C-alpha positions in Angstrom: 3.1 -78.0 239.3 1.7 -76.2 236.3 1.9 -78.4 233.2 3.4 -77.3 229.9 0.7 -77.0 227.3 1.3 -79.0 224.1 -0.4 -77.0 221.4 -1.6 -79.2 218.6 -2.7 -76.1 216.8 0.8 -74.7 216.7 2.4 -78.0 215.8 -0.1 -78.7 213.1 0.5 -75.2 211.6 4.3 -76.0 211.4 3.6 -79.3 209.7 1.2 -77.7 207.2 3.8 -75.1 206.4 6.2 -77.9 205.7 3.6 -79.6 203.5 3.0 -76.4 201.6 6.6 -76.4 200.5 6.6 -80.1 199.6 3.4 -79.8 197.6 4.7 -76.8 195.7 7.9 -78.7 194.9 5.9 -81.7 193.7 3.7 -79.4 191.6 6.8 -78.0 189.9 7.6 -81.6 188.9 4.1 -82.1 187.5 2.6 -84.0 190.4 -0.4 -82.4 192.2 -1.5 -84.6 195.1 -5.3 -85.2 195.0 -7.7 -85.9 197.8 -11.3 -87.1 197.4 -13.7 -86.9 200.2 -17.0 -88.8 200.0 -20.0 -87.7 202.1 -23.1 -89.8 202.2 -26.1 -88.5 204.1 -26.9 -85.3 205.8 -25.2 -85.6 209.2 -24.3 -81.9 210.2 -21.1 -82.9 212.0 -19.9 -85.0 209.1 -20.6 -82.1 206.7 -18.6 -79.8 209.0 -15.7 -82.2 209.2 -15.5 -82.7 205.4 -15.6 -79.0 204.8 -12.7 -78.5 207.2 -10.7 -81.2 205.5 -11.4 -79.8 202.0 -10.4 -76.3 203.0 -7.2 -77.6 204.6 -6.3 -79.5 201.4 -6.9 -76.4 199.2 -4.8 -74.3 201.5 -1.9 -76.8 201.1 -2.2 -76.8 197.3 -3.7 -80.3 197.2 -6.3 -80.9 194.6 -9.5 -81.5 196.5 -12.7 -83.2 195.2 -15.8 -83.6 197.3 -18.4 -86.2 196.3 -21.7 -85.5 198.2 -24.3 -88.2 198.1 -27.9 -88.0 199.4 -29.1 -89.8 202.5 -31.0 -92.2 200.1 -27.8 -93.3 198.3 -27.6 -97.1 198.1 -24.6 -99.2 198.9 -24.2 -100.1 195.3 -24.1 -96.4 194.2 -21.5 -95.6 196.9 -19.3 -98.6 195.9 -19.5 -97.3 192.3 -18.3 -93.9 193.3 -15.3 -95.5 195.1 -14.5 -97.6 192.1 -14.3 -94.5 189.9 -12.0 -92.8 192.4 -9.8 -95.8 192.7 -9.3 -95.6 188.9 -8.8 -91.9 188.7 -5.1 -91.1 188.4 -5.6 -87.5 189.7 -6.9 -88.9 193.0 -4.2 -90.2 195.4 -6.2 -90.3 198.6 -9.8 -91.4 199.3 -11.6 -90.6 202.5 -15.2 -91.8 203.1 -16.6 -89.8 206.0 -18.1 -91.9 208.8 -20.7 -92.7 210.0 -22.5 -93.9 206.9 -26.3 -94.3 206.6 -27.3 -97.3 208.7 -28.4 -99.5 205.7 -24.9 -99.3 204.2 -22.3 -101.9 205.3 -19.4 -99.8 206.5 -16.9 -102.6 206.4 -17.7 -103.4 202.7 -17.2 -99.7 201.8 -13.8 -99.5 203.6 -12.7 -102.7 202.0 -13.6 -101.3 198.5 -11.1 -98.5 198.8 -7.7 -99.0 197.1 -5.3 -99.7 200.0 -2.7 -97.5 198.3 -5.2 -94.6 198.4 -6.5 -95.3 201.9 -5.4 -92.1 203.6 -7.5 -92.9 206.7 -5.5 -96.1 207.3 -8.7 -98.2 207.9 -8.4 -100.7 205.2 -7.9 -104.3 206.6 -4.7 -104.6 204.5 -3.3 -101.5 206.0 -4.4 -102.5 209.5 -2.6 -105.8 209.0 0.5 -104.0 207.8 0.5 -101.7 210.8 0.1 -104.7 213.1 3.2 -106.4 211.6 5.3 -103.3 212.0 5.4 -102.2 208.4 7.1 -98.8 208.5 5.8 -97.7 205.0 2.1 -98.1 205.8 -0.2 -95.1 205.8 -1.1 -94.9 209.5 -4.5 -93.7 210.8 -4.4 -89.9 211.1 -5.2 -89.3 214.8 -2.7 -91.9 216.2 0.0 -90.7 213.8 -0.8 -87.1 214.9 -0.2 -88.1 218.5 3.2 -89.5 217.7 4.1 -86.3 215.9 2.9 -84.2 218.9 5.1 -86.2 221.3 8.2 -86.1 219.2 7.9 -82.4 218.3 7.4 -81.7 222.0 10.6 -83.4 222.9 8.9 -86.5 224.3 10.3 -89.7 222.7 8.2 -92.7 223.7 11.2 -95.1 223.4 11.7 -96.9 226.6 8.8 -95.2 228.4 5.7 -96.8 229.8 2.8 -95.5 227.7 -0.8 -96.2 228.8 -3.5 -96.0 226.2 -7.0 -95.7 227.6 -9.4 -96.8 224.9 -9.3 -99.7 222.5 -11.2 -98.4 219.4 -10.2 -99.4 215.9 -9.8 -95.7 215.1 -7.5 -94.6 217.9 -6.8 -97.0 220.7 -5.6 -100.1 218.8 -3.6 -98.3 216.1 -2.1 -96.0 218.7 -0.8 -99.0 220.6 0.6 -100.5 217.5 2.4 -97.4 216.4 4.0 -97.1 219.9 5.2 -100.6 219.7 6.9 -100.3 216.3 10.7 -100.6 216.1 11.0 -97.1 214.7 11.4 -93.4 215.8 8.3 -92.6 217.8 7.9 -96.2 218.9 9.8 -98.7 221.0 7.6 -98.0 224.0 6.3 -100.4 226.6 2.5 -100.2 226.1 -0.5 -101.0 228.3 -4.0 -100.7 226.9 -6.9 -100.0 229.3 -10.6 -100.1 228.6 -14.0 -100.4 230.1 -13.3 -103.7 231.7 -10.0 -102.6 233.3 -10.4 -103.5 237.0 -8.6 -100.5 238.6 -8.0 -97.9 236.0 -6.3 -95.4 238.3 -3.8 -98.0 239.5 -2.7 -98.5 235.9 -2.7 -94.9 234.8 -0.6 -93.8 237.8 2.3 -96.0 236.3 2.3 -94.1 233.0 5.2 -91.9 231.8 2.9 -91.0 228.9 -0.9 -91.2 229.1 -3.1 -91.2 226.0 -6.8 -91.0 226.6 -9.4 -91.7 223.9 -12.7 -93.0 225.4 -15.2 -90.3 224.6 -16.3 -89.6 228.1 -15.5 -86.3 230.0 -13.5 -86.4 233.3 -12.5 -90.1 232.8 -9.0 -89.2 234.1 -8.8 -87.1 237.2 -5.9 -85.6 239.2 -5.6 -88.6 241.5 -5.1 -90.9 238.6 -1.8 -89.6 237.3 1.7 -89.4 238.6 3.7 -86.2 238.8 5.4 -85.2 235.6 3.4 -87.4 233.3 2.8 -86.3 229.7 -1.0 -86.4 229.0 -2.5 -86.5 225.5 -6.2 -86.0 225.5 -7.9 -87.3 222.3 -11.4 -86.9 223.6 -13.9 -84.3 222.2 -17.1 -84.1 224.3 -19.9 -81.5 224.6 -21.0 -80.6 228.1 -23.9 -78.3 229.0 -22.7 -74.8 230.0 -25.4 -72.1 230.3 -22.6 -69.5 230.6 -21.6 -70.1 227.0 -23.4 -68.5 224.1 -23.9 -71.9 222.5 -25.2 -73.4 225.7 -22.3 -75.9 225.8 -18.5 -76.2 225.8 -16.1 -78.7 224.4 -14.0 -80.7 226.7 -11.8 -83.7 226.5 -11.7 -87.0 228.4 -9.3 -85.6 231.0 -10.1 -83.2 233.9 -7.8 -80.6 232.4 -7.7 -78.2 235.4 -7.0 -80.8 238.0 -4.6 -83.0 236.0 -2.6 -80.0 234.7 -1.6 -79.3 238.3 0.2 -82.6 238.5 1.2 -83.4 234.9 4.5 -82.3 233.3 2.8 -81.6 229.9 -0.8 -81.8 228.7 -2.8 -81.2 225.5 -5.8 -78.8 225.6 -9.3 -79.5 224.2 -9.9 -77.9 221.8 -6.6 -77.0 220.2 -4.8 -80.2 220.9 -5.1 -83.4 219.0 -7.9 -82.2 216.6 -5.7 -80.0 214.4 -3.1 -82.8 214.2 -5.6 -85.2 212.7 -6.2 -82.9 209.7 -2.5 -82.2 209.3 -1.8 -86.0 209.1 -4.6 -86.5 206.6 -2.8 -84.0 204.3 0.6 -85.7 205.0 -0.8 -89.1 204.2 -2.3 -87.7 200.9 1.1 -86.3 199.9 2.9 -89.6 200.8 0.3 -91.6 198.9 0.8 -89.4 195.8 4.6 -89.9 195.9 4.3 -93.7 196.3 1.7 -94.0 193.5 4.0 -92.0 191.2 6.9 -94.3 192.0 4.7 -97.3 191.2 3.8 -95.8 187.9 0.2 -95.2 188.8 
């Protein structure tokens, strides 16, 4: 069997085209969604990610503001920046790029963001709303992107057994909560596997949909999936490859070549979940702008 490739790149492009039209309509009504990204420190990967997000926002017609702070920035200074952005009516979404310098308390920073402007969906209030099944909460971008990929590929999780491999606060846990919601894209029977799961293969072979987010290449191999399964690979890993100009290549958490011979559908890495995360960041920013306007903010 040769699996169907679910192209996150193509789906994300469609979503961004839809957002372009929505943002243009909002602008004609006098509302320009605004996204602020905060970068503290000099981590090259973080700088790259923030640049990608800002470019995507600009392409969508979203007002983009980047606040770049030095590696010596104090927690007090960073919290002051967030307070200013919370109070700025032109900013509807705030994203603090992680990781932060080690001396800064990440939890305090995330807690300081206005929950209504928390387009990452990491604020404890929004996490709680997601856990209670609130359908209006701004969901974390990557899990929301996975739901969109499934639905737009004709895979409705409702009634299916979905196995999520990974229990991180960023992907695994919110992914499971979204799948459990009584809503379109939810109503699944969900199992969550992790590093202490006794027999991972025995569980993953029962999945109708398998979502893998552990950050380790080849975690899922051909013998660990059942024929026809839909596989969503969230992982992004660098592996040495002297045949590549850069000396490495990017792979997911799934053995793509082996698993694609058994699966019914599978996402590639790169070009799978990654583009969806940025598309959902833009979607969350637009939704936040609409809600804040309705609230008179």
